[in-house]
C-alpha angles and dihedrals in degrees: 000000000000130000123206113234122206107229091227089060088052090056093048095047097047097043098044104042139053108243133158101188129041122180112193094160114163097356094127092225091162126192092310091056091046089055090054090047091049091052092049092051090071087065098044121063098165100069109108104158123048123172112198097158115148098012103121093232091149125187095311094053091045090055090052091053096041092052092047092051091049089058095042102060 
């Protein structure tokens, strides 16, 4: 079973709660969702496990996340 997640919800959840694990497996967030996730990561320093398998984020989404992680060490 897969739930579709609104990228705006991802931003809210990650930036407003203390979480260590986030499983977004097969939610098809795409590059746009990855950009929201990357933005939210600057507000969350407790997330240590993130599952983005089967989300079609592509090269563009991967770049968003990679750049965010470089700045959030």
